[in-house]
C-alpha positions, -999 to +999 in steps of 0.1 A: +347+136+134+312+147+122+303+111+117+314+101+152+293+130+167+265+123+147+263+086+155+269+091+191+239+116+193+218+089+176+227+064+202+214+089+228+185+097+208+175+063+203+172+056+241+151+089+246+128+078+218+122+044+234+112+061+266+089+085+251+073+059+230+060+042+263+037+074+267+019+084+235+013+119+248+051+125+253+060+107+219+036+131+203+058+160+213+084+149+183+059+157+158+053+194+167+052+215+135+084+233+149+105+201+150+099+197+113+137+203+104+149+183+134+127+153+123+140+155+087+177+159+097+176+130+122+159+108+097+187+115+072+213+109+099+197+075+108+195+063+072+231+070+069+238+049+101+218+022+086+237+021+056+269+020+075+257-006+099+246-029+070+279-025+052+298-035+082+276-062+095+256-078+066+278-100+042+253-096+012+252-058+016+289-056+021+295-075-012+268-055-030+286-023-021+319-036-028+307-040-065+300-005-066+333+012-054+320+047-057+292+040-033+298+064-006+277+088+016+290+123+015+284+151+038+271+184+026+276+203+057+259+181+084+234+168+056+243+133+041+241+128+004+230+092-007+231+099-045+260+077-050+245+047-032+231+021-056+194+010-051+186-027-044+157-046-056+145-081-057+166-090-089+198-075-081+199-082-043+171-105-029+175-131-054+214-127-057+221-136-021+208-163+003+185-153+031+213-159+058+237-138+037+211-109+039+210-112+076+233-094+100+261-117+108+255-138+078+233-162+097+197-166+108+189-154+142+176-186+158+159-169+189+130-143+189+128-140+150+099-150+128+099-158+091+070-148+070+064-152+033+051-129+005+019-137-014+038-146-047+013-125-066+039-113-088+061-144-090+077-170-066+070-162-030+101-149-010+108-154+028+115-125+051+132-126+084+123-103+112+138-098+145+121-090+179+132-055+182+120-045+147+088-064+153+083-047+184+090-011+169+065-017+141+038-029+164+042+001+188+041+026+160+010+009+144-006+011+180+002+048+182-011+056+147-044+038+154-050+057+187-042+090+169-068+082+142-096+065+162-089+074+198-082+051+229-116+039+236-117+000+237-119-017+203-128-051+190-104-060+164-112-086+137-082-095+117-095-108+084-059-109+068-047-141+056-032-161+086-003-186+084+029-178+068+019-145+051+034-114+065+004-090+069-016-113+089+009-123+113+022-086+117-012-072+124-024-098+151+009-093+170+008-056+167-027-050+179-034-076+204-019-055+235-045-026+228-076-043+214-099-074+220-085-093+191-101-122+170-081-133+141-106-150+117-087-148+085-108-140+055-138-161+065-171-142+059-192-167+080-167-163+109-168-125+109-206-124+104-212-149+133-187-129+154-204-097+149-239-112+157-226-131+188-210-099+203-236-075+192-234-038+181-223-022+213-187-024+205-164-001+182-152-026+157-122-026+134-121-052+105-086-054+086-084-072+054-076-072+017-099-049-005-115-078-026-125-097+006-138-066+023-161-059-006-172-095-005-180-092+032-199-058+025-220-078+002-230-105+027-269-105+031-267-121+065-261-090+086-276-054+092-245-033+087-263-001+097-265-015+134-228-016+138-201+010+140-171-005+122-138+010+110-122-009+080-083-011+075-070-024+042-036-032+029-019-053+001-033-029-026-050+003-035-086+010-040-104+036-059-126+064-042-156+046-058-146+014-040-140+034-008-176+048-011-189+012-017-173+000+014-184+029+035-219+018+031-211-009+056-182+007+075-195+038+090-164+044+109-144+050+077-121+030+054-084+037+056-054+021+039-017+015+048+012+015+025+036-014+031+050-045+015+064-079+026+096-069+010+099-039+037+073-040+064+038-029+071+027+006+083+055+024+063+030+052+055-008+055+062-040+072+050-060+098+073-089+119+066-065+145+055-048+125+029-081+110+016-094+146+011-063+154-009-066+124-030-104+132-038-092+167-049-069+151-072-095+132-086-121+160-090-100+191-095-077+193-127-057+222-113-050+202-081-041+171-104-017+194-125+001+209-097+006+177-075+010+151-101+035+169-123+047+143-149+022+118-137-005+136-156-041+126-149-033+095-128-050+093-094-024+083-068-030+070-032-018+096-008-001+087+025+020+102+052+052+088+068+075+093+095+109+106+080+127+094+114+119+059+105+121+058+068+139+076+040+118+077+008+135+090-023+126+086-060+149+076-091+150+091-125+121+066-135+098+081-109+100+050-086+100+050-049+132+039-030+128+032+005+154+029+034+144+015+067+165+037+090+169+015+119+200-006+127+177-032+146+165-046+113+178-081+110+178-080+071+187-044+061+169-027+032+188+003+020+173+023-009+149-006-019+131-004-051+098-024-048+091-007-082+063+015-072+057+047-089+055+075-068+067+110-055+074+127-022+063+160-011+072+177+021+041+190+041+049+224+031+054+217-006+020+199-005+003+231+011+021+255-014+008+234-044-028+232-029-029+270-026-015+275-063-045+253-073-068+275-055-077+251-026-088+267+007-067+248+031-091+255+061-116+233+043-094+203+045-096+178+076-068+186+101-038+162+096-027+140+125+008+156+121+027+178+095+047+149+080+058+145+043+034+128+018+040+099-006+019+099-037+018+062-049+007+055-085+011+017-085+036-007-097+058+005-127+050-027-145+015-032-135-005-023-166-018-039-198-008-026-232-034-024-259-031-008-293-008+019-279-024+026-247-020+012-211-049+002-190-043-001-152-063-023-128-071+008-107-089+025-135-110-006-143-119-010-105-128+026-101-153+024-131-168-009-122-175+002-085-189+035-097-216+014-113-239+001-084-257-024-106-224-039-116-207-037-083-232-054-063-232-085-086-194-093-087-168-105-066-136-094-085-123-086-120-093-094-141-080-079-173-071-107-197-051-103-227-045-129-256-034-132-292-053-152-319-041-172-346-033-141-366-014-125-337-041-099-332-042-085-296-073-093-279-087-077-245-114-088-221-124-074-188-137-106-170-159-103-141-165-129-114-201-134-104-211-132-069-229-163-054-264-166-068-258-138-095-263-145-133-247-126-163-269-104-184-280-118-219-286-104-254-291-067-256-286-061-219-251-077-223-243-054-253-255-024-234-235-031-203-204-038-223-209-003-243-214+014-208-183-001-193-159+007-221-175+043-226-165+049-190-131+036-197-127+062-226-138+090-200-110+080-174-083+070-198-076+094-227-051+072-243-078+045-245-101+068-261-077+074-288-063+040-294-099+022-294-104+041-328-077+019-342-091-013-333-103-034-361-138-043-366-144-076-347-114-072-324-130-046-300-125-054-263-151-077-246-167-083-212-168-118-200-189-131-169-177-163-151-191-182-122-173-179-089-139-196-090-141-203-128-122-192-157-094-167-149-105-168-111-101-204-107-067-200-093-075-170-072-070-173-034-090-148-011-061-152+014-037-133-010-037-106-037-059-109-065-043-117-099-058-086-118-036-089-150-035-123-168-027-137-202-042-165-221 
């Protein structure tokens, strides 16, 4: 009986929400602080309905659940308990069933749907089917979020994400065209520079793209960035605060990230001035880091807020995020999907309490857009390099490189490359791709730079500081410089994510 009542309530609530979304002011009422418990409860109910709907309508998920007989949602009072529901991931679900089987009804929707493709940066690209209702919902939520952050003044949006089959570029252009003047250039520096020069500095610009491309764009000598008011949005990968500061030299309107994935959808969670301030505190204040990180120690996470009425976000025993898209309009349901990102979830109240315990004056923080829960995301669980007992992550290397202006301005990208010699000795190189027209330092200057980079790495990675003492003479890590698109960068494609970890 409770299930019938809850699902009937959700049918009515869906209709009311669709009406409210037409007016952003009215929709904002759902995010009043006093409705926190309501949002959380409705979100759990919607996740339960999404599970039930997927089990009944999606052949792949029905089979997946049938293989787990104890997989049931149980009610504790009026609150669903999802602990018995198995997590799905690329290996046990996406690669185990056909694309059609993973769609509702067991077939591809032949009208109104689009297929996009992941970049394949971690393996073979996968294809994802998205129906009209889910695309419309994601687009409208992105529009509302952008207005909440930047206001309703007219904006000139330049989409520098890769166009073509890739998910982000397609989704972003379709999402913003109704509220912005849009030009979809893709990652083409000359096109973006020419566009800015042609239309001039009198517009409020937004440029969206992958961080490595935005860095290359900022380094372009062909434009006076200080004449323009530009806000940058990035996705696809995290950045360090040093990288953000580097980009803000050109993007005076701010640099903001979005958490999403081709496996799921864009704009699951987003940064704001509030979350960026918290992230900076985590990096600068050991007490804040201890209180918020817990078992994640000294790692510096990206910090986002998300809407619990659209997504249920949990963590497993390995500290990986499990995300449920809590809408029954999703063509290919994702229930407790594990993309293998390490992270944790804090309610807004929990975050405030922990910050106070760390001695933070909450009034010194920017005002949040809404009192929504936070995701602290630490990167892929398998995205690191092992070297003499320590782990080195791309985020650590990026932070130290872009904290050194004399290095940052001369490179386009980096890669952490491991190899073994004939004696099976582990070798490590940080490879740097030189920007156009730049040359590598030589002799003593090269040695000094190498020492400075690895000294910085000992400062941000205490395990590296200890393990470097065990490295035999002659096997110390090295710095390599490569011309553009040469060496480990030969297969890079600026349209997709960089290959930060490689093996020889």
